[in-house]
GUPAGU-498554 format. One line per 8 residues: their letters; for each residue x, y, z of N, C-alpha, C. Coordinates in nm, 3 decimals, m for minus. Atoms other than C-alpha are relative to their C-alpha. Layout:
// residues N
A	X Y Z X Y Z X Y Z ~ ...
END
This chain:
// residues 248
MLSIDLSN	m0.049 0.134 0.023 0.733 1.514 m0.132 0.151 m0.002 0.006 ~ m0.144 0.021 m0.005 1.082 1.385 m0.065 0.032 m0.131 m0.071 ~ m0.045 0.118 0.071 1.247 1.143 m0.308 0.139 m0.038 0.045 ~ m0.131 0.045 m0.048 1.537 0.933 m0.180 0.046 m0.117 m0.088 ~ m0.062 0.111 0.074 1.760 0.721 m0.404 0.086 m0.079 0.097 ~ m0.065 0.080 m0.103 1.876 0.437 m0.182 0.142 m0.040 m0.038 ~ m0.132 0.040 0.047 2.177 0.340 m0.394 0.012 0.028 m0.148 ~ m0.006 0.001 0.147 2.309 0.342 m0.747 0.037 m0.141 m0.050
YCSKQCSF	m0.016 0.141 0.040 2.314 m0.037 m0.759 m0.129 m0.047 m0.068 ~ 0.114 0.057 0.070 2.085 m0.196 m1.017 0.053 m0.104 m0.096 ~ m0.048 0.107 0.087 2.139 m0.528 m1.191 m0.049 0.015 m0.143 ~ 0.048 m0.021 0.139 1.938 m0.409 m1.493 0.092 0.089 m0.081 ~ m0.105 m0.082 0.057 2.186 m0.133 m1.570 m0.039 0.058 m0.135 ~ 0.037 m0.069 0.124 2.004 0.077 m1.833 0.100 0.111 m0.032 ~ m0.106 m0.093 0.039 2.249 0.293 m2.026 m0.039 0.148 0.018 ~ 0.049 m0.137 m0.007 2.030 0.607 m2.003 m0.042 0.041 0.143
CYNHSHHE	0.044 m0.026 m0.138 1.973 0.593 m1.623 0.053 0.136 0.050 ~ m0.043 m0.131 m0.051 1.980 0.944 m1.471 0.089 m0.015 0.121 ~ m0.078 0.027 m0.123 2.131 0.790 m1.156 0.130 m0.073 m0.031 ~ m0.119 0.075 0.038 2.403 0.610 m1.353 0.014 m0.130 0.078 ~ 0.000 0.122 m0.080 2.305 0.292 m1.174 0.056 m0.116 m0.080 ~ m0.060 0.114 0.070 2.490 m0.030 m1.254 0.017 m0.114 0.101 ~ m0.005 0.118 m0.082 2.558 m0.378 m1.122 0.122 m0.007 0.091 ~ m0.109 m0.012 m0.097 2.871 m0.268 m0.937 m0.019 0.131 0.080
GNVDWQTG	0.031 m0.128 m0.061 2.696 0.035 m0.786 0.030 0.006 0.149 ~ m0.034 m0.026 m0.138 2.753 0.190 m0.447 m0.121 0.022 0.087 ~ 0.103 m0.025 m0.102 2.551 0.219 m0.130 0.062 0.089 0.107 ~ m0.050 m0.089 m0.106 2.621 0.521 0.093 m0.095 0.003 0.120 ~ 0.099 m0.007 m0.104 2.297 0.516 0.291 m0.005 m0.127 0.085 ~ 0.029 0.112 m0.092 2.287 0.291 0.597 m0.150 0.002 0.031 ~ 0.145 0.010 m0.023 1.937 0.169 0.675 m0.045 0.092 0.112 ~ 0.037 m0.087 m0.112 1.925 0.349 1.010 0.007 0.146 m0.036
EIIAFAKD	m0.012 m0.139 0.041 2.038 0.672 0.848 m0.120 0.044 m0.081 ~ 0.117 m0.035 0.080 1.757 0.665 0.595 m0.122 0.018 0.087 ~ 0.117 m0.008 m0.086 1.496 0.599 0.859 0.002 0.123 0.085 ~ m0.008 m0.117 m0.086 1.619 0.868 1.095 m0.014 0.130 m0.079 ~ 0.009 m0.118 0.084 1.659 1.123 0.815 m0.143 0.023 m0.045 ~ 0.138 m0.013 0.047 1.313 1.056 0.670 m0.094 0.034 0.115 ~ 0.086 m0.029 m0.112 1.148 1.058 1.012 0.010 0.148 0.042 ~ m0.014 m0.140 m0.036 1.295 1.398 1.093 m0.064 0.093 m0.102
CIVHGVRA	0.065 m0.081 0.105 1.177 1.536 0.760 m0.152 m0.009 0.012 ~ 0.146 0.016 m0.017 0.827 1.396 0.825 m0.048 0.087 0.119 ~ 0.034 m0.083 m0.116 0.822 1.567 1.167 m0.011 0.147 m0.041 ~ m0.001 m0.140 0.043 0.897 1.894 0.987 m0.090 0.026 m0.120 ~ 0.103 m0.031 0.097 0.613 1.861 0.736 0.002 m0.077 m0.130 ~ 0.003 0.082 0.122 0.712 1.617 0.462 m0.113 m0.102 0.013 ~ 0.120 0.086 m0.009 0.394 1.421 0.382 0.012 m0.126 m0.083 ~ m0.013 0.118 0.088 0.511 1.178 0.115 0.149 m0.029 m0.024
ISLGGGEP	m0.137 0.047 0.027 0.830 0.977 0.068 m0.005 m0.092 m0.119 ~ m0.015 0.090 0.113 0.931 0.818 m0.261 0.140 m0.061 0.003 ~ m0.129 0.069 m0.005 1.205 0.555 m0.262 0.033 m0.052 m0.141 ~ m0.046 0.049 0.129 1.406 0.484 m0.575 0.143 m0.044 0.008 ~ m0.138 0.047 m0.001 1.756 0.398 m0.679 0.068 0.044 m0.130 ~ m0.012 0.142 m0.024 1.923 0.210 m0.825 m0.135 m0.071 0.003 ~ 0.120 0.078 m0.014 1.675 m0.066 m0.778 m0.027 m0.017 0.151 ~ 0.025 0.002 m0.144 1.515 m0.019 m0.432 m0.020 m0.139 0.060
FEYPGIFE	0.022 0.135 m0.056 1.415 m0.385 m0.395 0.130 m0.086 m0.007 ~ m0.132 0.063 m0.011 1.785 m0.475 m0.435 0.082 0.066 0.112 ~ m0.065 m0.059 m0.117 1.873 m0.252 m0.138 m0.024 m0.088 0.121 ~ 0.014 0.102 m0.105 1.938 m0.481 0.161 m0.102 0.034 0.109 ~ 0.087 m0.034 m0.110 1.735 m0.284 0.415 m0.138 0.054 m0.041 ~ 0.121 m0.064 0.052 1.434 m0.194 0.198 m0.122 m0.028 0.086 ~ 0.122 0.030 m0.072 1.173 m0.375 0.401 0.002 0.056 0.143 ~ m0.012 m0.067 m0.131 1.304 m0.236 0.727 m0.039 0.149 m0.016
VIKALQPL	0.034 m0.140 0.026 1.272 0.111 0.576 m0.152 0.015 m0.019 ~ 0.144 m0.005 0.022 0.917 0.041 0.455 m0.076 m0.010 0.131 ~ 0.069 0.024 m0.127 0.811 m0.093 0.795 0.006 0.122 0.090 ~ m0.018 m0.116 m0.089 0.947 0.217 0.972 m0.075 0.122 m0.049 ~ 0.050 m0.127 0.053 0.813 0.487 0.738 m0.146 m0.006 m0.045 ~ 0.134 0.007 0.055 0.486 0.360 0.593 m0.109 0.050 0.095 ~ 0.107 m0.051 m0.088 0.279 0.435 0.908 0.007 0.152 0.017 ~ m0.020 m0.141 m0.032 0.416 0.792 0.919 m0.027 0.095 m0.116
AYLSITTN	0.019 m0.084 0.118 0.384 0.922 0.563 m0.043 m0.088 m0.117 ~ 0.035 0.075 0.121 0.253 0.821 0.221 0.131 m0.048 m0.064 ~ m0.126 0.060 0.046 0.519 0.584 0.091 m0.017 m0.067 m0.134 ~ 0.003 0.061 0.133 0.575 0.500 m0.274 0.140 m0.046 m0.038 ~ m0.127 0.057 0.045 0.845 0.297 m0.444 m0.004 m0.010 m0.152 ~ m0.015 0.018 0.144 0.966 0.310 m0.805 0.098 m0.112 m0.024 ~ m0.076 0.120 0.019 1.100 m0.022 m0.927 m0.004 m0.048 m0.146 ~ 0.011 0.066 0.130 1.184 m0.215 m1.243 m0.080 m0.128 0.013
GLPLEHAE	0.088 0.115 m0.023 0.987 m0.501 m1.085 0.068 m0.135 0.000 ~ m0.066 0.131 0.015 1.243 m0.774 m1.149 0.020 m0.073 0.132 ~ m0.020 0.073 m0.126 1.324 m0.853 m0.782 m0.132 m0.059 0.054 ~ 0.129 0.048 m0.051 0.949 m0.904 m0.713 m0.039 m0.133 m0.061 ~ 0.024 0.133 0.057 0.963 m1.215 m0.929 0.053 m0.111 0.090 ~ m0.055 0.098 m0.093 1.155 m1.387 m0.650 m0.096 m0.019 0.118 ~ 0.102 0.032 m0.096 0.927 m1.562 m0.403 0.029 0.062 0.137 ~ m0.032 m0.052 m0.131 1.114 m1.449 m0.092 m0.019 0.152 0.009
VWQQLEAC	0.022 m0.145 0.002 1.102 m1.082 m0.196 m0.149 0.030 m0.001 ~ 0.145 m0.019 0.004 0.732 m1.106 m0.281 m0.065 m0.024 0.135 ~ 0.054 0.032 m0.133 0.657 m1.265 0.059 0.026 0.115 0.097 ~ m0.030 m0.115 m0.088 0.831 m0.977 0.237 m0.084 0.120 m0.036 ~ 0.085 m0.111 0.045 0.635 m0.729 0.027 m0.140 m0.016 0.054 ~ 0.134 0.023 m0.050 0.307 m0.889 0.127 m0.010 0.026 0.150 ~ 0.002 m0.021 m0.145 0.408 m0.866 0.493 0.028 0.143 0.037 ~ m0.048 m0.135 m0.032 0.540 m0.511 0.473 m0.025 0.090 m0.121
RPDKIHVT	0.050 m0.061 0.122 0.345 m0.302 0.225 0.016 0.150 m0.004 ~ 0.008 m0.144 0.025 0.415 0.046 0.090 m0.139 0.037 m0.050 ~ 0.130 m0.042 0.047 0.118 0.255 m0.016 m0.014 m0.015 m0.151 ~ 0.006 m0.001 0.148 0.210 0.258 m0.384 0.130 m0.055 m0.058 ~ m0.117 0.047 0.076 0.444 0.085 m0.628 m0.017 0.039 m0.144 ~ m0.001 m0.036 0.143 0.526 0.231 m0.969 0.107 m0.085 m0.065 ~ m0.092 0.085 0.074 0.685 m0.017 m1.209 0.036 0.071 m0.131 ~ m0.044 m0.072 0.118 0.893 0.136 m1.486 0.015 m0.093 m0.120
IHFPDNAT	m0.025 0.065 0.129 0.877 0.021 m1.847 0.108 0.083 m0.070 ~ m0.108 m0.071 0.061 1.219 0.125 m1.980 0.005 m0.019 m0.151 ~ m0.013 0.035 0.142 1.188 m0.045 m2.319 m0.138 m0.036 m0.057 ~ 0.134 0.027 0.051 0.836 m0.008 m2.466 0.002 m0.078 m0.130 ~ m0.012 0.079 0.123 0.964 m0.170 m2.785 0.036 m0.145 0.027 ~ m0.031 0.139 m0.038 1.042 m0.489 m2.592 m0.129 m0.067 0.050 ~ 0.128 0.062 m0.037 0.724 m0.701 m2.587 0.011 m0.084 0.125 ~ m0.018 0.082 m0.119 0.868 m0.930 m2.321 m0.003 0.083 0.126
EVARVISL	0.001 m0.088 m0.114 0.933 m0.644 m2.083 m0.141 0.052 0.029 ~ 0.137 m0.054 m0.017 0.588 m0.495 m2.142 m0.092 m0.104 0.060 ~ 0.085 0.106 m0.054 0.416 m0.829 m2.079 0.036 m0.032 0.145 ~ m0.042 0.027 m0.138 0.624 m0.882 m1.762 m0.060 0.105 0.096 ~ 0.050 m0.107 m0.086 0.525 m0.543 m1.619 m0.151 m0.008 0.015 ~ 0.146 0.011 m0.007 0.157 m0.587 m1.706 m0.039 m0.115 0.091 ~ 0.028 0.113 m0.086 0.160 m0.928 m1.538 0.022 0.036 0.146 ~ m0.029 m0.042 m0.138 0.317 m0.776 m1.225 m0.108 0.093 0.050
IKRLQSKT	0.106 m0.092 m0.041 0.057 m0.496 m1.216 m0.126 m0.079 0.034 ~ 0.117 0.082 m0.027 m0.223 m0.752 m1.234 0.017 m0.079 0.129 ~ m0.028 0.073 m0.122 m0.060 m0.952 m0.956 m0.014 0.092 0.123 ~ 0.015 m0.097 m0.108 m0.037 m0.644 m0.734 m0.147 0.031 0.028 ~ 0.144 m0.032 m0.013 m0.403 m0.570 m0.803 m0.077 m0.116 0.065 ~ 0.078 0.114 m0.047 m0.524 m0.922 m0.726 0.046 m0.055 0.135 ~ m0.056 0.067 m0.119 m0.293 m1.023 m0.440 0.030 0.097 0.116 ~ m0.034 m0.096 m0.106 m0.235 m0.700 m0.242 m0.097 0.118 m0.006
DIKPGVNL	0.076 m0.124 0.002 m0.398 m0.370 m0.149 0.093 0.118 m0.031 ~ m0.091 m0.103 0.040 m0.096 m0.177 m0.274 m0.047 0.062 m0.132 ~ 0.042 m0.067 0.125 m0.188 0.086 m0.536 0.111 m0.013 m0.101 ~ m0.104 0.016 0.100 0.001 0.000 m0.856 m0.007 0.114 m0.103 ~ m0.005 m0.096 0.108 0.111 0.228 m1.134 0.116 m0.033 m0.089 ~ m0.107 0.024 0.098 0.346 0.242 m1.433 0.064 0.133 m0.036 ~ m0.074 m0.109 0.063 0.618 0.485 m1.532 0.040 m0.049 m0.139 ~ m0.030 0.039 0.139 0.633 0.460 m1.911 0.104 0.098 m0.056
LVSANTIE	m0.106 m0.085 0.053 0.964 0.592 m2.042 m0.022 0.023 m0.151 ~ 0.031 m0.037 0.140 0.901 0.780 m2.369 0.125 0.066 m0.061 ~ m0.109 m0.063 0.077 1.183 0.853 m2.612 m0.052 0.039 m0.137 ~ 0.044 m0.050 0.130 1.161 1.027 m2.947 m0.015 m0.109 m0.104 ~ 0.006 0.107 0.101 1.218 0.703 m3.135 m0.082 m0.121 0.042 ~ 0.088 0.111 m0.041 0.966 0.487 m2.946 m0.145 0.045 0.011 ~ 0.134 m0.057 m0.015 0.650 0.700 m2.981 m0.108 m0.101 m0.037 ~ 0.105 0.092 0.043 0.450 0.442 m3.173 m0.011 m0.122 0.092
YCKNVFSQ	0.002 0.109 m0.098 0.550 0.163 m2.935 m0.069 0.046 0.128 ~ 0.058 m0.054 m0.121 0.453 0.384 m2.642 m0.151 0.015 m0.012 ~ 0.146 m0.010 0.022 0.107 0.447 m2.793 m0.065 m0.134 0.024 ~ 0.054 0.134 m0.014 0.049 0.074 m2.808 0.004 m0.045 0.146 ~ m0.010 0.039 m0.140 0.173 0.019 m2.453 m0.101 0.077 0.085 ~ 0.098 m0.079 m0.074 m0.040 0.304 m2.319 m0.140 m0.059 m0.015 ~ 0.132 0.060 0.024 m0.346 0.147 m2.481 m0.017 m0.127 0.078 ~ 0.007 0.124 m0.077 m0.265 m0.186 m2.319 m0.018 0.028 0.151
LRNILSPE	0.007 m0.033 m0.143 m0.216 m0.025 m1.978 m0.137 0.055 0.039 ~ 0.133 m0.060 m0.031 m0.548 0.159 m2.000 m0.107 m0.109 0.020 ~ 0.093 0.107 m0.027 m0.719 m0.181 m1.992 m0.001 m0.042 0.148 ~ m0.012 0.042 m0.141 m0.603 m0.228 m1.632 0.026 0.113 0.096 ~ m0.033 m0.112 m0.087 m0.512 0.118 m1.502 m0.074 0.125 m0.047 ~ 0.056 m0.128 0.035 m0.666 0.464 m1.491 0.113 0.093 m0.046 ~ m0.104 m0.091 0.050 m0.485 0.758 m1.658 0.090 0.054 0.110 ~ m0.082 m0.057 m0.107 m0.368 0.892 m1.321 0.098 m0.100 0.059
QIILVPQR	m0.094 0.102 m0.043 m0.185 0.563 m1.259 0.114 m0.023 m0.099 ~ m0.103 0.016 0.101 0.026 0.595 m1.573 0.074 0.133 m0.018 ~ m0.080 m0.121 0.012 0.308 0.849 m1.577 0.086 m0.011 m0.126 ~ m0.082 m0.002 0.120 0.461 0.934 m1.914 0.126 0.080 0.030 ~ m0.128 m0.063 m0.040 0.828 1.009 m1.842 0.085 0.026 m0.123 ~ m0.086 m0.024 0.117 1.027 1.182 m2.115 0.143 m0.040 0.028 ~ m0.140 0.036 m0.019 1.370 1.032 m2.158 0.086 0.126 m0.010 ~ m0.087 m0.117 0.001 1.640 1.287 m2.080 0.138 m0.036 m0.052
FANTPTPA	m0.141 0.005 0.041 1.990 1.351 m2.211 0.023 m0.056 m0.139 ~ m0.010 0.047 0.139 1.930 1.169 m2.542 m0.137 m0.049 m0.044 ~ 0.132 0.041 0.054 1.630 1.100 m2.768 m0.117 0.056 0.077 ~ 0.109 m0.059 m0.076 1.417 1.336 m2.562 m0.116 0.038 m0.094 ~ 0.115 m0.035 0.085 1.065 1.367 m2.707 m0.044 0.144 0.020 ~ 0.060 m0.131 m0.020 0.898 1.699 m2.769 m0.126 m0.017 0.082 ~ 0.129 0.012 m0.072 0.593 1.779 m2.555 m0.111 m0.053 m0.090 ~ 0.105 0.050 0.091 0.375 1.718 m2.860 0.013 m0.150 m0.024
QLSSVSGG	m0.019 0.143 0.020 0.530 1.378 m2.921 m0.047 m0.079 0.124 ~ 0.038 0.070 m0.122 0.485 1.277 m2.557 m0.153 0.000 0.018 ~ 0.146 m0.007 m0.023 0.124 1.398 m2.541 m0.076 m0.086 m0.100 ~ 0.069 0.085 0.099 0.039 1.198 m2.855 m0.013 m0.144 0.048 ~ 0.001 0.138 m0.047 0.108 0.877 m2.665 m0.135 m0.040 0.057 ~ 0.126 0.033 m0.066 m0.221 0.897 m2.475 m0.119 m0.001 m0.095 ~ 0.111 m0.002 0.098 m0.429 0.936 m2.791 m0.109 0.095 0.035 ~ 0.096 m0.103 m0.033 m0.601 1.247 m2.662 m0.057 m0.008 0.140
EPFQSPSC	0.045 0.011 m0.139 m0.676 1.121 m2.311 0.086 0.088 0.093 ~ m0.082 m0.065 m0.104 m0.563 1.316 m2.003 0.114 m0.093 0.039 ~ m0.111 0.084 m0.037 m0.223 1.195 m1.891 0.083 0.067 0.110 ~ m0.092 m0.051 m0.101 0.030 1.233 m1.610 0.140 0.006 m0.060 ~ m0.139 m0.011 0.039 0.383 1.356 m1.674 0.069 0.095 0.098 ~ m0.069 m0.098 m0.086 0.654 1.553 m1.490 m0.047 0.140 m0.027 ~ 0.052 m0.136 0.015 0.555 1.912 m1.428 0.088 0.088 m0.090 ~ m0.090 m0.081 0.082 0.854 2.033 m1.631 m0.019 m0.027 m0.149
LLQCTRPQ	0.017 0.037 0.141 0.715 1.898 m1.958 0.004 0.121 m0.093 ~ 0.004 m0.117 0.086 0.647 2.243 m2.103 0.105 0.103 0.033 ~ m0.098 m0.103 m0.040 0.887 2.456 m1.903 0.075 m0.047 0.123 ~ m0.081 0.035 m0.116 1.174 2.395 m1.664 m0.012 0.109 0.106 ~ 0.009 m0.090 m0.114 1.087 2.560 m1.335 0.034 m0.077 0.126 ~ m0.039 0.068 m0.124 1.212 2.479 m0.988 m0.122 m0.038 0.081 ~ 0.114 0.042 m0.081 0.960 2.269 m0.795 0.004 0.063 0.138 ~ 0.007 m0.062 m0.130 0.845 2.427 m0.472 m0.029 m0.098 0.112
NFASVSWD	0.043 0.093 m0.103 0.720 2.121 m0.290 0.060 m0.138 m0.016 ~ m0.064 0.127 0.030 0.965 1.853 m0.394 0.151 0.013 0.020 ~ m0.145 0.005 m0.012 1.322 1.759 m0.306 0.046 m0.141 m0.031 ~ m0.056 0.128 0.036 1.539 1.481 m0.440 0.136 m0.016 0.067 ~ m0.128 0.030 m0.066 1.821 1.319 m0.241 0.060 m0.120 m0.068 ~ m0.064 0.105 0.076 2.066 1.107 m0.435 0.066 m0.103 0.090 ~ m0.059 0.115 m0.074 2.236 0.782 m0.334 0.124 0.044 0.076 ~ m0.119 m0.045 m0.069 2.550 0.979 m0.237 m0.026 0.120 0.088
KRVNSCSF	0.041 m0.098 m0.100 2.354 1.211 m0.007 0.016 0.145 m0.048 ~ m0.001 m0.135 0.058 2.332 1.513 m0.238 m0.143 0.039 m0.034 ~ 0.137 m0.050 0.006 2.026 1.732 m0.284 m0.019 0.097 m0.114 ~ 0.044 m0.101 0.095 1.845 1.922 m0.554 m0.153 m0.001 0.002 ~ 0.147 m0.005 0.011 1.484 2.018 m0.634 m0.051 m0.086 m0.113 ~ 0.035 0.084 0.114 1.488 1.781 m0.932 0.096 m0.119 m0.002 ~ m0.085 0.120 0.007 1.617 1.424 m0.967 0.097 0.004 m0.115 ~ m0.078 0.000 0.121 1.756 1.492 m1.313 0.108 0.109 m0.003
AGGKEKLT	m0.089 m0.115 0.008 1.929 1.825 m1.255 0.134 m0.025 0.062 ~ m0.131 0.006 m0.058 2.297 1.856 m1.193 0.011 0.103 0.111 ~ m0.021 m0.101 m0.104 2.453 2.082 m0.932 m0.057 m0.037 0.136 ~ 0.050 0.042 m0.130 2.338 1.878 m0.636 0.095 0.041 0.111 ~ m0.079 m0.045 m0.114 2.458 1.998 m0.295 0.000 m0.109 0.108 ~ m0.018 0.103 m0.101 2.590 1.769 m0.021 m0.078 0.032 0.127 ~ 0.060 m0.013 m0.134 2.390 1.710 0.296 0.110 0.015 0.102 ~ m0.102 m0.018 m0.105 2.596 1.851 0.580 m0.046 m0.062 0.130
SLDYNGLS	0.053 0.078 m0.113 2.369 1.682 0.833 m0.120 m0.079 m0.051 ~ 0.104 0.090 0.051 2.126 1.393 0.785 m0.130 0.025 0.075 ~ 0.127 m0.038 m0.064 1.813 1.574 0.901 m0.067 0.109 m0.086 ~ 0.076 m0.098 0.076 1.555 1.829 0.784 0.080 0.129 m0.017 ~ m0.078 m0.123 0.010 1.785 2.122 0.863 0.110 m0.013 m0.104 ~ m0.101 0.022 0.103 2.057 1.968 0.650 m0.057 0.001 m0.138 ~ 0.072 m0.003 0.128 1.807 1.917 0.367 m0.029 0.143 m0.042 ~ 0.035 m0.138 0.032 1.690 2.278 0.385 0.123 0.081 m0.037
AALDRVKF	m0.124 m0.076 0.027 2.045 2.415 0.398 0.056 m0.037 m0.136 ~ m0.049 0.042 0.131 2.149 2.206 0.096 m0.082 0.060 m0.113 ~ 0.086 m0.059 0.104 1.848 2.324 m0.104 0.027 0.151 m0.018 ~ m0.032 m0.142 0.008 1.937 2.684 m0.018 0.128 0.027 m0.078 ~ m0.126 m0.018 0.072 2.283 2.632 m0.170 m0.011 m0.036 m0.147 ~ 0.014 0.047 0.139 2.154 2.481 m0.494 m0.015 0.117 m0.095 ~ 0.019 m0.093 0.111 2.197 2.690 m0.808 m0.077 m0.077 m0.107 ~ 0.085 0.086 0.080 1.906 2.538 m0.994 0.012 0.035 m0.150
GSCLPSKN	m0.004 m0.018 0.143 1.931 2.484 m1.368 m0.060 m0.117 m0.072 ~ 0.064 0.106 0.078 1.775 2.277 m1.642 0.093 m0.117 m0.023 ~ m0.078 0.118 0.030 1.888 1.921 m1.702 0.024 m0.015 m0.149 ~ m0.014 0.006 0.145 1.859 1.980 m2.077 0.112 0.091 m0.048 ~ m0.109 m0.084 0.052 2.149 2.117 m2.283 m0.053 0.131 m0.051 ~ 0.036 m0.131 0.048 2.140 2.481 m2.371 m0.014 0.001 m0.151 ~ 0.022 m0.013 0.144 2.006 2.572 m2.718 0.096 0.101 m0.063 ~ m0.091 m0.103 0.050 2.265 2.848 m2.748 0.131 m0.061 m0.053
END
């Protein structure tokens, strides 16, 4: 899988965003560059592309990118869902569909946000053939709220459509706290939940064209060419380390 952050522009501007996205964010990727880069990676064996940001549906060329890549690889998008409330954006989505959309709940203690996301998931289910899912952000101080949200989501989604994402850099939950959210059911979470190890089949490319094997980790290396060889060379230069502070 290859994850590409299209920009660090996002009008929602959450303070804990790993991408430091904000409403005055930058865009380094030109639409044609993304398409050509991703296509070359697909030719060399990448089977799935994930688009994020920033907010991908606020990236000007998003539907051009979807149209070009969706026939060639499994294409998923992670979004806060807010742009999809606009009729013109929804119409373009219906005409140009990715395989999967994951909507993130950043504030499980905000009933309005939870209700908005659940409504959007139901709309995706009833109006499109796009597979929906939810990224539920779990922090150490929202465990009880997350349990309630997970229970609500299970009324409309299967466990494999709900990803429990531990908040990083502050208020990070323990593995036991995160696992308690599902109430004993199987759950999806990042593979680093128990131990930080370098992924072997995943690469993350940031909005400023830097590469690592993890979206959260620092020490990203610059792409020297916008193709698979540039990706591989950048990954070879990465000195991989945990995104969590040292306990020493």
